[in-house]
C-alpha distance (Angstrom), angle and dihedral (degrees) to the residues before:
residue distance angle dihedral
M1 . . .
V2 3.75 . .
E3 3.81 121.5 .
P4 3.81 110.4 -118.3
R5 3.79 110.9 150.3
V6 3.79 100.4 -125.4
R7 3.81 103.3 172.6
H8 3.74 102.6 -165.1
G9 3.80 146.6 40.9
F10 3.78 129.1 24.8
F11 3.84 92.1 -30.7
H12 3.80 96.1 55.6
D13 3.78 86.9 110.0
K14 3.83 103.1 34.5
N15 3.77 95.0 -173.6
R16 3.84 91.9 54.5
A17 3.87 90.5 43.2
F18 3.87 90.3 53.7
W19 3.82 94.8 51.6
L20 3.77 92.0 45.4
L21 3.77 92.0 52.0
Q22 3.84 93.9 40.9
G23 3.84 93.3 48.2
G24 3.84 94.7 40.7
G25 3.87 93.4 46.6
W26 3.79 95.1 48.8
L27 3.84 91.8 43.5
A28 3.73 88.4 55.3
Y29 3.76 90.7 47.6
F30 3.77 90.3 53.2
L31 3.82 93.5 48.3
L32 3.78 92.3 47.9
R33 3.84 93.8 49.6
S34 3.77 92.3 44.0
L35 3.84 94.9 48.3
S36 3.79 90.5 43.7
G37 3.80 90.4 55.2
L38 3.78 93.6 46.2
A39 3.81 91.3 48.3
N40 3.79 87.5 53.8
S41 3.84 92.2 52.7
M42 3.80 93.3 -111.6
G43 3.84 91.1 138.0
L44 3.70 134.4 -136.4
A45 3.76 92.4 -63.8
F46 3.82 87.3 74.8
V47 3.87 89.7 66.6
L48 3.79 93.9 70.9
P49 3.84 97.5 58.4
T50 3.83 87.7 42.7
I51 3.72 90.7 57.7
I52 3.81 91.0 49.3
V53 3.84 90.6 46.2
T54 3.82 91.1 49.9
A55 3.83 93.5 49.0
T56 3.83 89.0 48.3
G57 3.82 91.6 51.5
A58 3.68 92.5 47.6
S59 3.84 93.0 49.5
I60 3.86 91.2 47.8
T61 3.77 91.4 51.7
L62 3.79 90.6 51.9
L63 3.78 87.6 56.0
L64 3.85 89.5 47.5
A65 3.84 89.6 48.9
A66 3.85 89.6 55.8
A67 3.77 92.0 49.5
Y68 3.90 94.3 42.4
R69 3.81 91.3 51.1
R70 3.77 88.1 66.4
L71 3.81 98.3 36.0
I72 3.77 93.5 53.7
T73 3.78 92.4 69.2
M74 3.78 95.5 49.2
K75 3.85 130.1 87.3
P76 3.86 112.6 -65.8
L77 3.77 96.9 -117.4
F78 3.83 92.3 54.0
T79 3.83 91.7 40.4
W80 3.86 95.8 54.8
T81 3.79 95.0 39.1
A82 3.78 92.5 52.3
T83 3.75 91.9 41.9
A84 3.80 91.3 54.5
L85 3.79 93.1 49.2
L86 3.86 92.0 47.2
L87 3.75 90.2 47.1
V88 3.80 95.1 52.6
S89 3.82 91.7 44.9
A90 3.81 92.1 48.1
A91 3.83 91.1 47.6
A92 3.79 91.2 51.5
L93 3.88 91.6 48.7
F94 3.77 90.8 45.7
S95 3.91 91.2 51.6
V96 3.87 92.6 48.0
L97 3.84 91.0 51.8
E98 3.79 92.5 44.4
V99 3.82 92.4 51.4
W100 3.83 89.1 47.6
A101 3.84 92.6 50.6
H102 3.82 92.1 46.5
A103 3.89 93.8 46.5
T104 3.82 93.2 45.1
F105 3.82 104.0 42.3
Y106 3.84 106.7 22.2
Q107 3.83 111.6 22.3
P108 3.81 111.0 12.3
G109 3.76 114.9 -147.2
W110 3.81 94.6 16.0
Q111 3.84 113.6 147.0
P112 3.74 119.4 -174.2
R113 3.76 114.9 -126.8
G114 3.79 133.7 -173.6
V115 3.68 112.5 -30.7
E116 3.85 91.5 10.2
F117 3.77 91.0 60.1
L118 3.78 93.0 44.5
G119 3.78 90.1 49.2
A120 3.72 92.8 54.8
I121 3.75 93.2 49.2
L122 3.87 92.8 48.0
L123 3.73 94.0 46.4
D124 3.79 93.9 52.7
F125 3.82 92.5 41.7
S126 3.81 89.2 52.8
V127 3.76 92.4 50.3
L128 3.80 95.0 48.0
G129 3.79 89.5 41.7
A130 3.73 91.8 54.7
W131 3.79 90.4 47.9
T132 3.77 91.2 49.8
G133 3.79 92.4 50.0
L134 3.76 91.1 50.7
Y135 3.78 91.8 47.9
Y136 3.77 94.0 52.6
G137 3.77 94.3 38.0
I138 3.86 92.7 53.9
N139 3.79 93.8 43.1
Y140 3.80 94.7 47.5
Y141 3.78 88.3 49.3
L142 3.82 89.0 53.1
L143 3.81 91.9 47.7
L144 3.84 89.5 49.2
A145 3.87 90.8 48.5
E146 3.81 90.2 49.0
Q147 3.85 93.1 47.7
S148 3.82 89.8 47.9
E149 3.76 91.2 51.3
R150 3.75 90.2 47.4
M151 3.82 92.5 50.1
I152 3.83 89.7 50.4
T153 3.78 89.9 49.9
M154 3.81 92.1 47.8
A155 3.71 92.2 47.0
A156 3.86 89.9 51.1
Q157 3.75 89.8 48.8
A158 3.81 92.5 48.7
N159 3.79 89.3 49.2
T160 3.80 91.0 50.3
A161 3.82 90.4 46.6
Q162 3.79 90.0 50.3
L163 3.78 92.0 49.6
A164 3.79 90.8 47.8
M165 3.74 91.2 51.0
L166 3.78 91.1 50.8
R167 3.77 89.9 52.8
Y168 3.74 92.4 47.8
Q169 3.86 86.4 59.1
L170 3.72 90.0 62.2
N171 3.79 100.8 47.5
P172 3.84 97.6 64.8
H173 3.75 90.6 40.4
F174 3.83 94.0 53.7
L175 3.79 93.7 40.3
F176 3.75 93.3 52.5
N177 3.77 93.0 54.7
T178 3.78 94.6 43.8
L179 3.79 96.2 46.8
N180 3.77 90.3 45.1
S181 3.82 88.1 55.9
I182 3.78 90.9 48.0
S183 3.79 89.8 48.9
T184 3.79 89.4 53.7
L185 3.74 93.8 50.9
V186 3.84 89.3 49.8
L187 3.84 91.4 52.1
L188 3.78 88.8 50.4
K189 3.84 88.9 50.8
Q190 3.79 92.6 -119.4
T191 3.77 91.8 140.8
D192 3.80 96.2 159.4
R193 3.77 92.5 55.7
A194 3.79 90.5 44.0
N195 3.87 92.0 52.6
A196 3.72 90.6 47.2
M197 3.76 90.0 51.5
L198 3.78 93.3 48.8
S199 3.80 90.1 49.7
R200 3.81 91.2 53.9
L201 3.76 90.6 43.8
A202 3.83 89.8 56.1
S203 3.79 91.0 51.7
F204 3.86 91.4 47.9
L205 3.88 91.7 48.7
R206 3.82 89.0 49.9
Y207 3.79 89.6 57.2
S208 3.74 90.1 44.5
L209 3.79 91.8 54.6
V210 3.76 92.0 51.5
G211 3.75 90.7 48.4
E212 3.76 89.6 49.0
R213 3.76 89.9 62.3
E214 3.72 97.4 43.9
G215 3.82 100.5 35.0
L216 3.83 91.0 -151.7
A217 3.65 137.7 71.8
T218 3.77 139.6 -174.7
V219 3.73 121.1 -112.4
A220 3.80 88.0 -112.6
Q221 3.85 90.1 54.9
E222 3.77 91.1 46.3
A223 3.81 91.2 50.9
E224 3.86 90.2 50.8
A225 3.82 89.2 49.2
L226 3.89 91.8 51.3
K227 3.82 90.1 48.4
L228 3.83 89.0 53.5
Y229 3.78 90.8 49.1
L230 3.84 92.7 46.7
D231 3.85 89.0 49.2
I232 3.88 86.0 57.8
E233 3.77 92.0 49.6
R234 3.79 93.7 42.4
T235 3.76 87.7 63.9
R236 3.80 88.1 67.7
F237 3.79 100.0 34.5
E238 3.83 103.6 31.2
A239 3.85 110.1 176.3
R240 3.79 94.2 2.3
L241 3.90 87.9 73.6
R242 3.75 109.4 69.3
T243 3.76 118.2 175.9
R244 3.82 139.8 -179.3
F245 3.91 131.5 -174.8
D246 3.76 117.9 -155.7
I247 3.81 104.2 179.9
A248 3.78 120.3 165.3
P249 3.90 112.1 -127.6
D250 3.90 92.8 -128.4
V251 3.85 91.1 62.8
M252 3.75 98.3 51.2
E253 3.85 92.4 98.7
A254 3.81 95.5 42.0
R255 3.77 112.0 118.3
L256 3.80 132.1 -136.3
P257 3.86 137.4 155.6
S258 3.71 108.6 -59.4
L259 3.80 119.0 -106.0
L260 3.84 90.5 10.7
L261 3.79 94.5 133.7
Q262 3.87 99.0 44.6
P263 3.84 95.1 84.6
L264 3.83 89.9 54.3
I265 3.70 92.9 53.1
E266 3.76 88.8 46.0
N267 3.78 91.4 53.5
A268 3.87 91.1 48.1
I269 3.79 89.8 54.4
K270 3.81 92.5 45.7
Y271 3.79 97.6 45.8
A272 3.84 102.4 26.2
V273 3.77 109.3 28.7
T274 3.86 103.6 30.5
P275 3.90 100.1 53.7
S276 3.78 94.5 45.5
E277 3.81 124.5 79.1
D278 3.79 90.7 -151.9
G279 3.82 91.7 46.0
A280 3.83 120.7 -141.4
D281 3.73 144.2 -96.0
I282 3.84 121.8 -109.5
L283 3.77 122.3 -162.6
V284 3.84 124.7 -168.3
D285 3.86 113.6 -162.9
A286 3.71 127.1 -179.4
R287 3.81 125.9 175.4
R288 3.83 141.4 153.7
M289 3.79 119.8 -112.5
G290 3.74 111.4 -176.9
D291 3.82 107.2 -55.2
R292 3.82 92.3 -21.4
L293 3.86 130.1 93.0
V294 3.77 108.9 -142.5
I295 3.79 118.6 -165.1
T296 3.87 124.9 -176.3
I297 3.77 129.1 -172.4
A298 3.72 114.1 -169.1
D299 3.81 135.0 177.5
T300 3.76 139.4 -178.0
G301 3.79 95.1 -125.8
P302 3.87 130.3 115.7
G303 3.77 94.5 -63.3
L304 3.80 120.1 -150.5
G305 3.78 101.3 -6.0
G306 3.75 95.5 -31.5
T307 3.84 132.8 127.1
T308 3.71 135.2 -104.4
S309 3.91 119.5 -143.4
G310 3.75 88.2 -19.0
A311 3.76 95.2 -56.7
P312 3.80 118.8 123.3
A313 3.82 115.3 -112.7
E314 3.79 113.9 -113.6
A315 3.73 92.3 -130.2
T316 3.75 141.8 -20.5
P317 3.76 115.4 -91.0
A318 3.80 88.8 -119.0
G319 3.73 90.2 67.5
T320 3.79 100.7 50.0
G321 3.75 94.2 119.0
V322 3.79 122.3 -140.3
G323 3.82 98.8 12.6
L324 3.81 104.4 68.1
G325 3.75 93.3 31.2
N326 3.73 90.1 53.9
I327 3.77 94.1 50.2
R328 3.82 90.7 50.2
D329 3.87 91.6 50.3
R330 3.87 93.0 47.5
L331 3.80 92.6 48.1
A332 3.84 90.0 49.8
Q333 3.83 90.9 48.0
S334 3.80 92.5 48.4
Y335 3.77 104.0 38.6
G336 3.84 107.7 15.3
E337 3.75 109.0 -146.2
D338 3.79 92.9 -25.8
H339 3.86 95.6 100.4
R340 3.75 142.9 65.8
F341 3.72 131.4 -139.7
E342 3.79 117.3 -178.4
L343 3.81 140.6 162.1
A344 3.77 123.8 -153.7
D345 3.81 139.4 162.6
N346 3.77 113.2 -85.9
E347 3.78 120.6 -133.1
P348 3.01 125.2 -85.0
Q349 3.83 90.8 -1.3
G350 3.68 140.5 -14.6
L351 3.76 140.9 32.6
I352 3.79 131.0 -58.1
V353 3.83 122.8 -163.1
L354 3.84 119.3 -161.7
I355 3.86 124.6 -156.5
D356 3.84 114.4 -176.2
V357 3.78 114.9 178.8
P358 3.88 134.2 152.2
Y359 3.78 115.6 -75.2
Q360 3.81 105.4 -112.7
T361 3.79 134.0 166.4
D362 3.78 89.6 -170.2
M363 3.78 120.0 32.7
V364 3.83 114.1 -121.2
P365 3.84 130.2 173.3
P366 3.82 113.1 -90.5
L367 3.79 112.8 -96.1
A368 3.73 100.3 -172.4
A369 3.77 136.9 -7.1
K370 3.79 114.0 -105.4
P371 3.79 127.3 -171.9
P372 3.76 110.4 -103.8
L373 3.78 118.7 -118.4
V374 3.74 97.3 -127.0
A375 3.79 107.6 86.3
N376 3.83 98.9 -160.0
P377 3.82 138.8 -13.1
V378 3.79 91.0 -101.4
A379 3.83 87.5 74.1
A380 3.77 91.0 62.2
P381 3.79 119.6 90.8
Q382 3.82 112.5 -80.9
L383 3.79 126.2 -141.6
A384 3.70 118.1 -120.2
T385 3.78 121.2 -152.0
Q386 3.81 92.6 -120.3
M387 3.84 105.6 74.9
């Protein structure tokens, strides 16, 4: 039989399955023919030619199996033409041997004539035709199952590759900004601060490499990574960068794509902390709402196209380039349509970003999109100016 790697069920071991079906099928054929003969008062003498006929049929089908194993991989026109010719030839041979066995061991000198001869041919052709149909049907089923499994594997690999590509977009982006800051500190001869920043960068990259292999991280791990990143940035901004983490204990083990939140913190620093002389506050909030994980990142910056301390914002958060687009793509790759990613103005000032995804302790491919429980971003915790 063909060699698809079906890994479950009755056909886990295809060779064993073939012999079970082959033996069971021809045993059933023998019992049916024998009982039919006995029921028609043909006596025990009919059993011997039935044994010979059964062995003959089983042998012929083994030869057919060897031929079909090669034909099934060829072009359909050739496969079905050759199969039909083989089937007719095998049925003719089967009929000749059956008539010989019957005339030799049960009714010496008997010769089929007319309808009797046609009946023998049709019966054997039907038996071999049914066997052929089952053989091709089972093998095409196995081929289809193998192709489906391969397609699922390829889709998963493509999804993994896409997620990896999206992560690779972030690494050069983040490294450029951080190394540029370190270079500035070196030029200003602030070597202690530059060394501290390099040490924190090494710790952050170590986490990034672990996350690169696993692809996922717990909320607790993501929070630690964000704190490492904020320590790097705090070397530059000092007291102007004020942060707070409000993460519920029951979401610490929830899983999400690693380094998903870092671009949001980076944008908050770029558009809320950097333009303002007083800096800004950043809040990271995570909580469970039913079967959903809801994460909000809020700041006290200019908000959607606003101003901070009278200074015009450099750009609206919607136009921040690779960061937000990358997050949208990674969420779509990981959850399909079963997620929400929204930006809204924080009250009384700033921007709030909402991420609403399924609560999972082990990441699995999305099965069906479900409406998230959070109706709108206003329901998420808002960041007050006094922190």
